[in-house]
RONULUM-373146 format. One record per atom (N, C-alpha, C): residue number from 1; x, y, z; atom name. Coordinates in pm, whole numbers. Example, Ala and Ser with C-alpha at 12.3 -4.5 7.8 and 13.67 -1.06 7.14 Angstrom:
! residues 2
(1, (1319, -569, 780), 'N');
(1, (1230, -450, 780), 'CA');
(1, (1320, -330, 780), 'C');
(2, (1285, -225, 708), 'N');
(2, (1367, -106, 714), 'CA');
(2, (1290, 3, 787), 'C');
***
This chain:
! residues 243
(1, (45, -145, -3), 'N');
(1, (-3, 10, 43), 'CA');
(1, (92, 166, -35), 'C');
(2, (85, 206, -70), 'N');
(2, (158, 314, -115), 'CA');
(2, (99, 416, -80), 'C');
(3, (136, 516, 10), 'N');
(3, (131, 607, 97), 'CA');
(3, (168, 767, 61), 'C');
(4, (106, 840, -4), 'N');
(4, (173, 944, -75), 'CA');
(4, (111, 1085, -1), 'C');
(5, (188, 1171, 49), 'N');
(5, (185, 1298, 50), 'CA');
(5, (161, 1378, -28), 'C');
(6, (29, 1453, -56), 'N');
(6, (36, 1571, -171), 'CA');
(6, (-7, 1698, -65), 'C');
(7, (74, 1803, -139), 'N');
(7, (68, 1951, -94), 'CA');
(7, (2, 2001, -196), 'C');
(8, (-96, 2103, -185), 'N');
(8, (-138, 2189, -306), 'CA');
(8, (-70, 2325, -227), 'C');
(9, (-7, 2355, -354), 'N');
(9, (43, 2517, -370), 'CA');
(9, (65, 2567, -493), 'C');
(10, (71, 2708, -416), 'N');
(10, (18, 2816, -542), 'CA');
(10, (48, 2932, -514), 'C');
(11, (89, 3021, -620), 'N');
(11, (149, 3151, -577), 'CA');
(11, (38, 3286, -551), 'C');
(12, (-79, 3250, -657), 'N');
(12, (-153, 3338, -680), 'CA');
(12, (-246, 3316, -551), 'C');
(13, (-200, 3360, -408), 'N');
(13, (-317, 3323, -306), 'CA');
(13, (-402, 3474, -268), 'C');
(14, (-516, 3513, -264), 'N');
(14, (-562, 3622, -293), 'CA');
(14, (-525, 3682, -148), 'C');
(15, (-508, 3650, -69), 'N');
(15, (-491, 3767, 62), 'CA');
(15, (-308, 3766, 73), 'C');
(16, (-259, 3669, 51), 'N');
(16, (-101, 3681, 81), 'CA');
(16, (-12, 3620, -32), 'C');
(17, (-36, 3686, -227), 'N');
(17, (7, 3643, -289), 'CA');
(17, (199, 3604, -250), 'C');
(18, (215, 3510, -339), 'N');
(18, (346, 3432, -305), 'CA');
(18, (371, 3363, -143), 'C');
(19, (293, 3404, -83), 'N');
(19, (311, 3330, 60), 'CA');
(19, (388, 3229, 96), 'C');
(20, (364, 3111, -43), 'N');
(20, (464, 2962, 27), 'CA');
(20, (606, 3005, -20), 'C');
(21, (637, 3094, -108), 'N');
(21, (794, 3118, -118), 'CA');
(21, (849, 3223, -31), 'C');
(22, (806, 3287, 50), 'N');
(22, (831, 3419, 118), 'CA');
(22, (943, 3322, 250), 'C');
(23, (1094, 3418, 290), 'N');
(23, (1155, 3371, 329), 'CA');
(23, (1183, 3389, 474), 'C');
(24, (1216, 3329, 555), 'N');
(24, (1221, 3351, 661), 'CA');
(24, (1389, 3247, 719), 'C');
(25, (1494, 3302, 760), 'N');
(25, (1630, 3282, 796), 'CA');
(25, (1666, 3203, 657), 'C');
(26, (1680, 3280, 506), 'N');
(26, (1702, 3255, 395), 'CA');
(26, (1598, 3129, 381), 'C');
(27, (1532, 3036, 382), 'N');
(27, (1441, 2944, 378), 'CA');
(27, (1301, 3026, 304), 'C');
(28, (1266, 2915, 218), 'N');
(28, (1063, 2981, 178), 'CA');
(28, (1016, 2887, 286), 'C');
(29, (909, 2924, 302), 'N');
(29, (802, 2862, 404), 'CA');
(29, (774, 2716, 345), 'C');
(30, (741, 2700, 196), 'N');
(30, (761, 2610, 148), 'CA');
(30, (853, 2440, 159), 'C');
(31, (953, 2502, 167), 'N');
(31, (1073, 2447, 219), 'CA');
(31, (1090, 2414, 331), 'C');
(32, (1054, 2488, 427), 'N');
(32, (1088, 2393, 604), 'CA');
(32, (961, 2334, 603), 'C');
(33, (806, 2368, 560), 'N');
(33, (710, 2268, 516), 'CA');
(33, (754, 2062, 455), 'C');
(34, (850, 2125, 345), 'N');
(34, (866, 1950, 279), 'CA');
(34, (1021, 1940, 380), 'C');
(35, (1068, 2013, 459), 'N');
(35, (1175, 1920, 539), 'CA');
(35, (1120, 1869, 609), 'C');
(36, (975, 1933, 674), 'N');
(36, (929, 1866, 808), 'CA');
(36, (787, 1735, 766), 'C');
(37, (774, 1791, 651), 'N');
(37, (705, 1630, 643), 'CA');
(37, (745, 1515, 563), 'C');
(38, (891, 1570, 507), 'N');
(38, (1024, 1429, 471), 'CA');
(38, (1064, 1342, 580), 'C');
(39, (1021, 1405, 694), 'N');
(39, (1030, 1352, 854), 'CA');
(39, (922, 1222, 872), 'C');
(40, (819, 1203, 821), 'N');
(40, (695, 1133, 888), 'CA');
(40, (728, 986, 792), 'C');
(41, (739, 870, 876), 'N');
(41, (829, 798, 873), 'CA');
(41, (779, 671, 812), 'C');
(42, (616, 696, 840), 'N');
(42, (496, 591, 773), 'CA');
(42, (451, 645, 619), 'C');
(43, (524, 720, 554), 'N');
(43, (491, 765, 405), 'CA');
(43, (599, 738, 340), 'C');
(44, (528, 662, 241), 'N');
(44, (630, 637, 88), 'CA');
(44, (653, 758, 12), 'C');
(45, (650, 837, 27), 'N');
(45, (697, 984, -87), 'CA');
(45, (576, 1087, -32), 'C');
(46, (630, 1204, -102), 'N');
(46, (509, 1317, -105), 'CA');
(46, (580, 1404, -256), 'C');
(47, (483, 1448, -288), 'N');
(47, (490, 1531, -401), 'CA');
(47, (394, 1652, -392), 'C');
(48, (446, 1739, -449), 'N');
(48, (405, 1881, -462), 'CA');
(48, (315, 1919, -568), 'C');
(49, (175, 1945, -577), 'N');
(49, (64, 1934, -631), 'CA');
(49, (80, 2120, -691), 'C');
(50, (65, 2158, -802), 'N');
(50, (55, 2311, -827), 'CA');
(50, (0, 2312, -948), 'C');
(51, (7, 2445, -993), 'N');
(51, (-74, 2446, -1115), 'CA');
(51, (-34, 2450, -1243), 'C');
(52, (-91, 2448, -1362), 'N');
(52, (-50, 2489, -1489), 'CA');
(52, (51, 2640, -1491), 'C');
(53, (-18, 2731, -1489), 'N');
(53, (35, 2882, -1466), 'CA');
(53, (160, 2893, -1462), 'C');
(54, (219, 3041, -1572), 'N');
(54, (345, 3023, -1579), 'CA');
(54, (385, 3098, -1392), 'C');
(55, (327, 3128, -1338), 'N');
(55, (295, 3231, -1188), 'CA');
(55, (417, 3112, -1095), 'C');
(56, (355, 2959, -1140), 'N');
(56, (351, 2901, -1023), 'CA');
(56, (513, 2805, -1024), 'C');
(57, (585, 2858, -1166), 'N');
(57, (670, 2776, -1232), 'CA');
(57, (789, 2837, -1101), 'C');
(58, (824, 2928, -1059), 'N');
(58, (940, 2922, -921), 'CA');
(58, (927, 2810, -769), 'C');
(59, (786, 2786, -790), 'N');
(59, (729, 2683, -738), 'CA');
(59, (812, 2501, -791), 'C');
(60, (811, 2539, -887), 'N');
(60, (868, 2416, -959), 'CA');
(60, (989, 2410, -973), 'C');
(61, (1035, 2521, -1014), 'N');
(61, (1213, 2532, -972), 'CA');
(61, (1256, 2474, -834), 'C');
(62, (1172, 2569, -759), 'N');
(62, (1237, 2512, -617), 'CA');
(62, (1228, 2354, -588), 'C');
(63, (1124, 2307, -587), 'N');
(63, (1119, 2142, -584), 'CA');
(63, (1197, 2071, -674), 'C');
(64, (1227, 2129, -794), 'N');
(64, (1343, 2039, -882), 'CA');
(64, (1512, 2054, -799), 'C');
(65, (1489, 2215, -750), 'N');
(65, (1632, 2224, -701), 'CA');
(65, (1628, 2124, -543), 'C');
(66, (1514, 2084, -464), 'N');
(66, (1483, 2025, -361), 'CA');
(66, (1477, 1831, -385), 'C');
(67, (1491, 1848, -521), 'N');
(67, (1474, 1652, -570), 'CA');
(67, (1288, 1609, -524), 'C');
(68, (1172, 1742, -512), 'N');
(68, (1085, 1714, -463), 'CA');
(68, (997, 1670, -591), 'C');
(69, (900, 1581, -628), 'N');
(69, (832, 1562, -772), 'CA');
(69, (732, 1657, -756), 'C');
(70, (698, 1710, -864), 'N');
(70, (576, 1801, -860), 'CA');
(70, (497, 1763, -995), 'C');
(71, (370, 1782, -986), 'N');
(71, (248, 1776, -1054), 'CA');
(71, (185, 1921, -1050), 'C');
(72, (148, 1918, -1234), 'N');
(72, (95, 2064, -1248), 'CA');
(72, (-51, 2016, -1314), 'C');
(73, (-156, 2064, -1250), 'N');
(73, (-316, 2038, -1332), 'CA');
(73, (-368, 2166, -1269), 'C');
(74, (-472, 2153, -1270), 'N');
(74, (-549, 2273, -1275), 'CA');
(74, (-589, 2380, -1170), 'C');
(75, (-572, 2501, -1160), 'N');
(75, (-561, 2624, -1055), 'CA');
(75, (-711, 2587, -994), 'C');
(76, (-831, 2602, -1033), 'N');
(76, (-944, 2575, -988), 'CA');
(76, (-971, 2472, -921), 'C');
(77, (-962, 2399, -1019), 'N');
(77, (-1064, 2237, -987), 'CA');
(77, (-896, 2139, -912), 'C');
(78, (-900, 2170, -809), 'N');
(78, (-807, 2094, -731), 'CA');
(78, (-841, 1950, -688), 'C');
(79, (-978, 1907, -697), 'N');
(79, (-1020, 1812, -630), 'CA');
(79, (-927, 1735, -791), 'C');
(80, (-935, 1757, -921), 'N');
(80, (-908, 1711, -1062), 'CA');
(80, (-756, 1692, -1023), 'C');
(81, (-700, 1818, -998), 'N');
(81, (-495, 1784, -937), 'CA');
(81, (-491, 1734, -840), 'C');
(82, (-569, 1670, -782), 'N');
(82, (-492, 1573, -704), 'CA');
(82, (-542, 1427, -649), 'C');
(83, (-631, 1411, -788), 'N');
(83, (-657, 1287, -835), 'CA');
(83, (-565, 1278, -945), 'C');
(84, (-536, 1334, -1004), 'N');
(84, (-405, 1342, -1146), 'CA');
(84, (-284, 1264, -1074), 'C');
(85, (-259, 1358, -987), 'N');
(85, (-142, 1360, -924), 'CA');
(85, (-123, 1246, -846), 'C');
(86, (-240, 1219, -759), 'N');
(86, (-219, 1049, -703), 'CA');
(86, (-234, 951, -786), 'C');
(87, (-287, 941, -905), 'N');
(87, (-331, 863, -980), 'CA');
(87, (-183, 830, -1101), 'C');
(88, (-156, 911, -1138), 'N');
(88, (-4, 894, -1186), 'CA');
(88, (107, 821, -1078), 'C');
(89, (116, 900, -983), 'N');
(89, (205, 830, -889), 'CA');
(89, (208, 732, -818), 'C');
(90, (42, 647, -858), 'N');
(90, (17, 585, -822), 'CA');
(90, (-38, 493, -690), 'C');
(91, (-90, 631, -588), 'N');
(91, (-115, 644, -485), 'CA');
(91, (-213, 517, -399), 'C');
(92, (-216, 444, -339), 'N');
(92, (-336, 374, -254), 'CA');
(92, (-408, 431, -136), 'C');
(93, (-331, 526, -82), 'N');
(93, (-329, 587, 20), 'CA');
(93, (-279, 757, 68), 'C');
(94, (-405, 825, 34), 'N');
(94, (-357, 1015, 5), 'CA');
(94, (-334, 1074, 93), 'C');
(95, (-248, 1138, 122), 'N');
(95, (-242, 1253, 268), 'CA');
(95, (-268, 1373, 203), 'C');
(96, (-368, 1441, 277), 'N');
(96, (-388, 1594, 214), 'CA');
(96, (-326, 1699, 318), 'C');
(97, (-251, 1749, 241), 'N');
(97, (-199, 1909, 351), 'CA');
(97, (-148, 1997, 233), 'C');
(98, (-192, 2156, 278), 'N');
(98, (-157, 2256, 232), 'CA');
(98, (-57, 2326, 253), 'C');
(99, (2, 2375, 192), 'N');
(99, (145, 2465, 166), 'CA');
(99, (110, 2592, 269), 'C');
(100, (-9, 2577, 338), 'N');
(100, (13, 2741, 408), 'CA');
(100, (58, 2695, 578), 'C');
(101, (87, 2537, 587), 'N');
(101, (108, 2530, 721), 'CA');
(101, (246, 2492, 733), 'C');
(102, (354, 2614, 725), 'N');
(102, (518, 2535, 754), 'CA');
(102, (591, 2501, 874), 'C');
(103, (471, 2470, 1003), 'N');
(103, (479, 2426, 1108), 'CA');
(103, (429, 2267, 1142), 'C');
(104, (402, 2245, 1024), 'N');
(104, (311, 2069, 1034), 'CA');
(104, (405, 2003, 1088), 'C');
(105, (352, 1968, 1216), 'N');
(105, (470, 1846, 1296), 'CA');
(105, (411, 1699, 1251), 'C');
(106, (535, 1688, 1209), 'N');
(106, (563, 1516, 1137), 'CA');
(106, (511, 1427, 1244), 'C');
(107, (509, 1473, 1349), 'N');
(107, (441, 1324, 1423), 'CA');
(107, (312, 1334, 1424), 'C');
(108, (226, 1433, 1453), 'N');
(108, (84, 1430, 1416), 'CA');
(108, (66, 1366, 1281), 'C');
(109, (136, 1440, 1156), 'N');
(109, (133, 1336, 1026), 'CA');
(109, (95, 1211, 1055), 'C');
(110, (237, 1171, 1150), 'N');
(110, (248, 1024, 1125), 'CA');
(110, (129, 976, 1186), 'C');
(111, (88, 999, 1299), 'N');
(111, (4, 945, 1398), 'CA');
(111, (-164, 904, 1321), 'C');
(112, (-197, 1015, 1231), 'N');
(112, (-295, 994, 1153), 'CA');
(112, (-271, 917, 1042), 'C');
(113, (-161, 944, 981), 'N');
(113, (-192, 850, 862), 'CA');
(113, (-165, 685, 963), 'C');
(114, (-108, 674, 1065), 'N');
(114, (-79, 531, 1143), 'CA');
(114, (-231, 518, 1172), 'C');
(115, (-269, 621, 1207), 'N');
(115, (-475, 515, 1249), 'CA');
(115, (-500, 472, 1082), 'C');
(116, (-482, 542, 978), 'N');
(116, (-583, 529, 890), 'CA');
(116, (-498, 348, 836), 'C');
(117, (-368, 379, 864), 'N');
(117, (-296, 262, 817), 'CA');
(117, (-363, 134, 875), 'C');
(118, (-403, 145, 995), 'N');
(118, (-444, 25, 1054), 'CA');
(118, (-570, -9, 1091), 'C');
(119, (-669, 106, 1044), 'N');
(119, (-766, 61, 1036), 'CA');
(119, (-886, 92, 885), 'C');
(120, (-785, 70, 797), 'N');
(120, (-865, 140, 688), 'CA');
(120, (-919, 10, 616), 'C');
(121, (-933, -125, 684), 'N');
(121, (-1037, -137, 656), 'CA');
(121, (-1215, -111, 707), 'C');
(122, (-1178, -7, 844), 'N');
(122, (-1290, 50, 898), 'CA');
(122, (-1308, 190, 819), 'C');
(123, (-1253, 269, 794), 'N');
(123, (-1260, 415, 761), 'CA');
(123, (-1198, 416, 597), 'C');
(124, (-1262, 526, 563), 'N');
(124, (-1241, 561, 466), 'CA');
(124, (-1133, 698, 435), 'C');
(125, (-1193, 756, 562), 'N');
(125, (-1118, 916, 594), 'CA');
(125, (-1146, 958, 709), 'C');
(126, (-969, 968, 703), 'N');
(126, (-919, 1034, 847), 'CA');
(126, (-840, 1139, 894), 'C');
(127, (-917, 1265, 941), 'N');
(127, (-830, 1403, 983), 'CA');
(127, (-834, 1407, 1091), 'C');
(128, (-794, 1533, 1118), 'N');
(128, (-798, 1569, 1261), 'CA');
(128, (-843, 1735, 1194), 'C');
(129, (-918, 1755, 1115), 'N');
(129, (-988, 1861, 1090), 'CA');
(129, (-1098, 1947, 1125), 'C');
(130, (-1176, 1816, 1106), 'N');
(130, (-1339, 1891, 1075), 'CA');
(130, (-1396, 1893, 1301), 'C');
(131, (-1362, 1837, 1354), 'N');
(131, (-1377, 1839, 1482), 'CA');
(131, (-1232, 1867, 1546), 'C');
(132, (-1211, 1994, 1520), 'N');
(132, (-1085, 2073, 1569), 'CA');
(132, (-1016, 2095, 1738), 'C');
(133, (-917, 1993, 1727), 'N');
(133, (-832, 1986, 1868), 'CA');
(133, (-717, 2073, 1862), 'C');
(134, (-675, 2055, 1698), 'N');
(134, (-487, 2033, 1703), 'CA');
(134, (-531, 2219, 1681), 'C');
(135, (-398, 2306, 1706), 'N');
(135, (-397, 2383, 1643), 'CA');
(135, (-419, 2394, 1439), 'C');
(136, (-464, 2528, 1430), 'N');
(136, (-517, 2588, 1270), 'CA');
(136, (-432, 2558, 1207), 'C');
(137, (-346, 2473, 1130), 'N');
(137, (-183, 2523, 1065), 'CA');
(137, (-99, 2304, 1071), 'C');
(138, (-188, 2257, 1176), 'N');
(138, (-141, 2131, 1186), 'CA');
(138, (-233, 2014, 1104), 'C');
(139, (-269, 2067, 1018), 'N');
(139, (-406, 1988, 946), 'CA');
(139, (-364, 1892, 855), 'C');
(140, (-385, 1782, 890), 'N');
(140, (-359, 1674, 789), 'CA');
(140, (-485, 1565, 768), 'C');
(141, (-507, 1536, 660), 'N');
(141, (-631, 1433, 602), 'CA');
(141, (-582, 1308, 576), 'C');
(142, (-659, 1224, 572), 'N');
(142, (-597, 1136, 517), 'CA');
(142, (-713, 994, 455), 'C');
(143, (-704, 951, 291), 'N');
(143, (-818, 889, 273), 'CA');
(143, (-747, 807, 206), 'C');
(144, (-854, 691, 100), 'N');
(144, (-796, 655, 33), 'CA');
(144, (-814, 706, -109), 'C');
(145, (-748, 625, -210), 'N');
(145, (-770, 682, -338), 'CA');
(145, (-896, 653, -441), 'C');
(146, (-894, 519, -363), 'N');
(146, (-1052, 477, -434), 'CA');
(146, (-1189, 623, -354), 'C');
(147, (-1212, 663, -240), 'N');
(147, (-1280, 761, -187), 'CA');
(147, (-1231, 864, -329), 'C');
(148, (-1100, 894, -301), 'N');
(148, (-1116, 1042, -373), 'CA');
(148, (-1131, 1011, -520), 'C');
(149, (-1135, 928, -580), 'N');
(149, (-1151, 887, -733), 'CA');
(149, (-1274, 915, -720), 'C');
(150, (-1362, 838, -627), 'N');
(150, (-1518, 878, -627), 'CA');
(150, (-1558, 1020, -574), 'C');
(151, (-1531, 1065, -523), 'N');
(151, (-1517, 1229, -529), 'CA');
(151, (-1506, 1304, -640), 'C');
(152, (-1394, 1254, -708), 'N');
(152, (-1316, 1313, -847), 'CA');
(152, (-1457, 1328, -969), 'C');
(153, (-1531, 1179, -951), 'N');
(153, (-1644, 1139, -1039), 'CA');
(153, (-1738, 1175, -1037), 'C');
(154, (-1747, 1212, -898), 'N');
(154, (-1930, 1277, -839), 'CA');
(154, (-1918, 1397, -804), 'C');
(155, (-1843, 1440, -748), 'N');
(155, (-1857, 1603, -678), 'CA');
(155, (-1916, 1678, -821), 'C');
(156, (-1986, 1793, -763), 'N');
(156, (-2030, 1874, -889), 'CA');
(156, (-2053, 2012, -810), 'C');
(157, (-2036, 2041, -672), 'N');
(157, (-2029, 2145, -643), 'CA');
(157, (-1904, 2244, -652), 'C');
(158, (-1902, 2389, -652), 'N');
(158, (-1769, 2449, -666), 'CA');
(158, (-1694, 2460, -556), 'C');
(159, (-1705, 2435, -451), 'N');
(159, (-1636, 2442, -339), 'CA');
(159, (-1597, 2305, -362), 'C');
(160, (-1690, 2222, -391), 'N');
(160, (-1587, 2017, -381), 'CA');
(160, (-1513, 2004, -436), 'C');
(161, (-1494, 2108, -574), 'N');
(161, (-1388, 2073, -640), 'CA');
(161, (-1267, 2146, -585), 'C');
(162, (-1269, 2257, -550), 'N');
(162, (-1195, 2382, -526), 'CA');
(162, (-1112, 2311, -364), 'C');
(163, (-1188, 2212, -299), 'N');
(163, (-1152, 2264, -156), 'CA');
(163, (-1071, 2061, -161), 'C');
(164, (-1115, 1962, -242), 'N');
(164, (-1101, 1842, -245), 'CA');
(164, (-1132, 1747, -155), 'C');
(165, (-1188, 1757, -41), 'N');
(165, (-1205, 1664, 42), 'CA');
(165, (-1386, 1668, 86), 'C');
(166, (-1432, 1802, 41), 'N');
(166, (-1585, 1807, 106), 'CA');
(166, (-1683, 1715, 37), 'C');
(167, (-1660, 1629, -29), 'N');
(167, (-1717, 1563, -93), 'CA');
(167, (-1797, 1480, -8), 'C');
(168, (-1633, 1428, 59), 'N');
(168, (-1635, 1302, 122), 'CA');
(168, (-1704, 1304, 288), 'C');
(169, (-1680, 1411, 311), 'N');
(169, (-1679, 1437, 461), 'CA');
(169, (-1832, 1470, 463), 'C');
(170, (-1898, 1567, 305), 'N');
(170, (-2045, 1565, 347), 'CA');
(170, (-2132, 1453, 303), 'C');
(171, (-2056, 1300, 263), 'N');
(171, (-2137, 1243, 243), 'CA');
(171, (-2103, 1090, 351), 'C');
(172, (-2158, 1103, 489), 'N');
(172, (-2102, 1005, 557), 'CA');
(172, (-2164, 867, 532), 'C');
(173, (-2281, 921, 484), 'N');
(173, (-2383, 774, 452), 'CA');
(173, (-2285, 702, 311), 'C');
(174, (-2191, 754, 239), 'N');
(174, (-2104, 715, 146), 'CA');
(174, (-1979, 678, 164), 'C');
(175, (-1921, 740, 299), 'N');
(175, (-1792, 745, 318), 'CA');
(175, (-1782, 722, 460), 'C');
(176, (-1722, 631, 552), 'N');
(176, (-1676, 584, 673), 'CA');
(176, (-1562, 736, 721), 'C');
(177, (-1607, 787, 830), 'N');
(177, (-1527, 867, 846), 'CA');
(177, (-1491, 900, 1004), 'C');
(178, (-1340, 914, 1024), 'N');
(178, (-1326, 923, 1156), 'CA');
(178, (-1233, 1053, 1187), 'C');
(179, (-1259, 1104, 1291), 'N');
(179, (-1178, 1248, 1342), 'CA');
(179, (-1084, 1205, 1438), 'C');
(180, (-970, 1216, 1446), 'N');
(180, (-829, 1209, 1538), 'CA');
(180, (-845, 1336, 1620), 'C');
(181, (-833, 1332, 1821), 'N');
(181, (-808, 1434, 1864), 'CA');
(181, (-761, 1416, 1946), 'C');
(182, (-718, 1543, 2030), 'N');
(182, (-623, 1549, 2168), 'CA');
(182, (-686, 1601, 2251), 'C');
(183, (-615, 1522, 2403), 'N');
(183, (-661, 1579, 2509), 'CA');
(183, (-648, 1686, 2539), 'C');
(184, (-599, 1795, 2510), 'N');
(184, (-651, 1932, 2534), 'CA');
(184, (-680, 1974, 2383), 'C');
(185, (-729, 2120, 2418), 'N');
(185, (-744, 2100, 2266), 'CA');
(185, (-679, 2299, 2266), 'C');
(186, (-618, 2274, 2136), 'N');
(186, (-557, 2397, 2101), 'CA');
(186, (-609, 2443, 1956), 'C');
(187, (-756, 2437, 1953), 'N');
(187, (-817, 2475, 1835), 'CA');
(187, (-820, 2612, 1820), 'C');
(188, (-777, 2680, 1914), 'N');
(188, (-806, 2831, 1911), 'CA');
(188, (-683, 2919, 1888), 'C');
(189, (-589, 2813, 1807), 'N');
(189, (-439, 2872, 1827), 'CA');
(189, (-476, 2878, 1671), 'C');
(190, (-383, 2983, 1591), 'N');
(190, (-403, 2987, 1464), 'CA');
(190, (-201, 2967, 1375), 'C');
(191, (-153, 2859, 1352), 'N');
(191, (-36, 2890, 1281), 'CA');
(191, (-4, 2850, 1129), 'C');
(192, (-168, 2895, 1059), 'N');
(192, (-141, 2900, 908), 'CA');
(192, (-55, 3023, 885), 'C');
(193, (-44, 3034, 726), 'N');
(193, (-44, 3145, 654), 'CA');
(193, (-112, 3213, 584), 'C');
(194, (-221, 3291, 559), 'N');
(194, (-281, 3312, 499), 'CA');
(194, (-308, 3481, 493), 'C');
(195, (-215, 3546, 545), 'N');
(195, (-256, 3715, 566), 'CA');
(195, (-99, 3742, 602), 'C');
(196, (-70, 3857, 593), 'N');
(196, (56, 3909, 673), 'CA');
(196, (86, 3919, 772), 'C');
(197, (-7, 3933, 917), 'N');
(197, (-27, 3883, 1056), 'CA');
(197, (2, 3747, 1070), 'C');
(198, (-50, 3639, 999), 'N');
(198, (-3, 3532, 969), 'CA');
(198, (143, 3539, 980), 'C');
(199, (194, 3575, 863), 'N');
(199, (340, 3534, 861), 'CA');
(199, (432, 3615, 910), 'C');
(200, (421, 3720, 1000), 'N');
(200, (450, 3778, 1105), 'CA');
(200, (484, 3672, 1219), 'C');
(201, (370, 3611, 1268), 'N');
(201, (392, 3537, 1383), 'CA');
(201, (457, 3401, 1400), 'C');
(202, (461, 3339, 1244), 'N');
(202, (532, 3240, 1202), 'CA');
(202, (660, 3243, 1182), 'C');
(203, (664, 3411, 1123), 'N');
(203, (823, 3418, 1127), 'CA');
(203, (930, 3427, 1226), 'C');
(204, (796, 3497, 1361), 'N');
(204, (864, 3496, 1517), 'CA');
(204, (909, 3317, 1542), 'C');
(205, (816, 3245, 1531), 'N');
(205, (846, 3123, 1541), 'CA');
(205, (930, 3050, 1558), 'C');
(206, (985, 3032, 1376), 'N');
(206, (1104, 3039, 1314), 'CA');
(206, (1201, 3068, 1352), 'C');
(207, (1211, 3217, 1351), 'N');
(207, (1348, 3265, 1420), 'CA');
(207, (1395, 3207, 1535), 'C');
(208, (1282, 3211, 1611), 'N');
(208, (1364, 3123, 1751), 'CA');
(208, (1402, 2950, 1787), 'C');
(209, (1250, 2921, 1752), 'N');
(209, (1307, 2771, 1750), 'CA');
(209, (1367, 2723, 1622), 'C');
(210, (1378, 2776, 1498), 'N');
(210, (1454, 2665, 1450), 'CA');
(210, (1587, 2705, 1452), 'C');
(211, (1658, 2825, 1506), 'N');
(211, (1781, 2852, 1472), 'CA');
(211, (1830, 2734, 1621), 'C');
(212, (1766, 2689, 1724), 'N');
(212, (1829, 2596, 1823), 'CA');
(212, (1746, 2458, 1813), 'C');
(213, (1653, 2438, 1670), 'N');
(213, (1639, 2269, 1746), 'CA');
(213, (1534, 2269, 1615), 'C');
(214, (1574, 2208, 1456), 'N');
(214, (1523, 2210, 1362), 'CA');
(214, (1395, 2148, 1362), 'C');
(215, (1405, 2009, 1444), 'N');
(215, (1270, 1939, 1472), 'CA');
(215, (1158, 1986, 1564), 'C');
(216, (1161, 2064, 1601), 'N');
(216, (1064, 2142, 1704), 'CA');
(216, (927, 2099, 1683), 'C');
(217, (849, 2047, 1775), 'N');
(217, (755, 1988, 1753), 'CA');
(217, (638, 2082, 1848), 'C');
(218, (536, 2045, 1787), 'N');
(218, (375, 2127, 1879), 'CA');
(218, (367, 2163, 1988), 'C');
(219, (475, 2094, 2062), 'N');
(219, (451, 2137, 2218), 'CA');
(219, (594, 2244, 2236), 'C');
(220, (717, 2255, 2181), 'N');
(220, (778, 2334, 2147), 'CA');
(220, (730, 2485, 2134), 'C');
(221, (635, 2481, 2014), 'N');
(221, (588, 2594, 1957), 'CA');
(221, (458, 2652, 2087), 'C');
(222, (384, 2599, 2150), 'N');
(222, (268, 2606, 2263), 'CA');
(222, (372, 2666, 2413), 'C');
(223, (490, 2617, 2405), 'N');
(223, (562, 2613, 2506), 'CA');
(223, (642, 2810, 2452), 'C');
(224, (656, 2827, 2357), 'N');
(224, (716, 2932, 2288), 'CA');
(224, (640, 3052, 2313), 'C');
(225, (493, 3018, 2276), 'N');
(225, (385, 3104, 2280), 'CA');
(225, (335, 3146, 2385), 'C');
(226, (353, 3067, 2495), 'N');
(226, (322, 3045, 2666), 'CA');
(226, (459, 3195, 2755), 'C');
(227, (550, 3178, 2681), 'N');
(227, (627, 3297, 2660), 'CA');
(227, (647, 3393, 2615), 'C');
(228, (585, 3466, 2522), 'N');
(228, (525, 3517, 2440), 'CA');
(228, (388, 3569, 2432), 'C');
(229, (323, 3526, 2478), 'N');
(229, (157, 3548, 2491), 'CA');
(229, (124, 3646, 2400), 'C');
(230, (189, 3740, 2391), 'N');
(230, (167, 3921, 2318), 'CA');
(230, (176, 3860, 2157), 'C');
(231, (271, 3743, 2133), 'N');
(231, (256, 3668, 2002), 'CA');
(231, (112, 3668, 1924), 'C');
(232, (-14, 3622, 2005), 'N');
(232, (-78, 3540, 1944), 'CA');
(232, (-182, 3650, 1955), 'C');
(233, (-155, 3754, 1993), 'N');
(233, (-235, 3875, 1901), 'CA');
(233, (-219, 3895, 1807), 'C');
(234, (-100, 3891, 1762), 'N');
(234, (-72, 3945, 1608), 'CA');
(234, (-161, 3896, 1537), 'C');
(235, (-229, 3759, 1497), 'N');
(235, (-360, 3737, 1398), 'CA');
(235, (-455, 3656, 1511), 'C');
(236, (-469, 3652, 1651), 'N');
(236, (-605, 3671, 1679), 'CA');
(236, (-701, 3707, 1586), 'C');
(237, (-726, 3838, 1527), 'N');
(237, (-864, 3901, 1425), 'CA');
(237, (-908, 3805, 1320), 'C');
(238, (-781, 3727, 1271), 'N');
(238, (-816, 3703, 1131), 'CA');
(238, (-881, 3603, 1136), 'C');
(239, (-1002, 3632, 1085), 'N');
(239, (-1118, 3506, 1006), 'CA');
(239, (-1060, 3436, 879), 'C');
(240, (-1078, 3294, 972), 'N');
(240, (-1057, 3167, 861), 'CA');
(240, (-1132, 3187, 721), 'C');
(241, (-1103, 3163, 636), 'N');
(241, (-1220, 3162, 500), 'CA');
(241, (-1270, 2986, 474), 'C');
(242, (-1399, 3060, 465), 'N');
(242, (-1499, 2966, 469), 'CA');
(242, (-1474, 2840, 358), 'C');
(243, (-1511, 2737, 408), 'N');
(243, (-1512, 2655, 254), 'CA');
(243, (-1632, 2645, 196), 'C');
***
C-alpha cells in the first residue's frame, strides 16, 4: 500500500500572494514544510501539486532543486489536480496537506497516517480538521485513493472541486469517517499563513525555534507562545476563510 503525501501549492493566494515562497532565515516557507514532511516515517513519498500557470514556475524550480516531485494541474479544480497527481504516482493512500502550514508537525501527520493504515478496513477518511482540537496549521487528512476517485467522479459543487475533500466528509452515508483528537484543546491557535499578520507570527516562531532545534514540534511552539503570549494577538482577529 503506497502512502503518498500531496501538498497543494500555488503563488496566487488572494490574501498574501506568493506566501509559499516568502523567506525566513534564508529559506522559503514551502521549504520548511517539505523538510518537516520528509521526516514522516510512514509515508512512501511526497509530491507538490501546483498549477499549470506560469506564475507557479518558481514553485516547480524550487522543487526541482530540492528533488521533490511536482505535478501540475488545474488551478481552480484542485480535486482533479489531486486525483491526477495521486493516479500518476499510483497512490493507494492519499495524505492531503496544504502549503500554508510551515509548522506542520511530522509526529501528528504520522499519527493520523498510522491510524488510517491500521484501520483502513473500517474508515475511508481520517483527519484532525473537522472536529478541531489541534492548532490550525497542523491539519492533515488521510483517505483512500478509491474515496478520492469517487469524489473526483461525483462531486459537482464548486467548493467540492476547489477544496478536494468536502464531498467525502459531507457524505457520511457513502464514506466511513473518523476524527482524530488530542487530550488538550488547542483549536484556538492559528499557525497557518494566509495574511501578513499570520506570516509575522510564523516568522517569529521559526526565527526562535528553528535556530536552536530544527526538529521542534507542537509542544515547543506552545511553550514558546506561553513565553510570549502577546504574539498570539498578532493574528487573533484574522477570520478563517470558509469552505
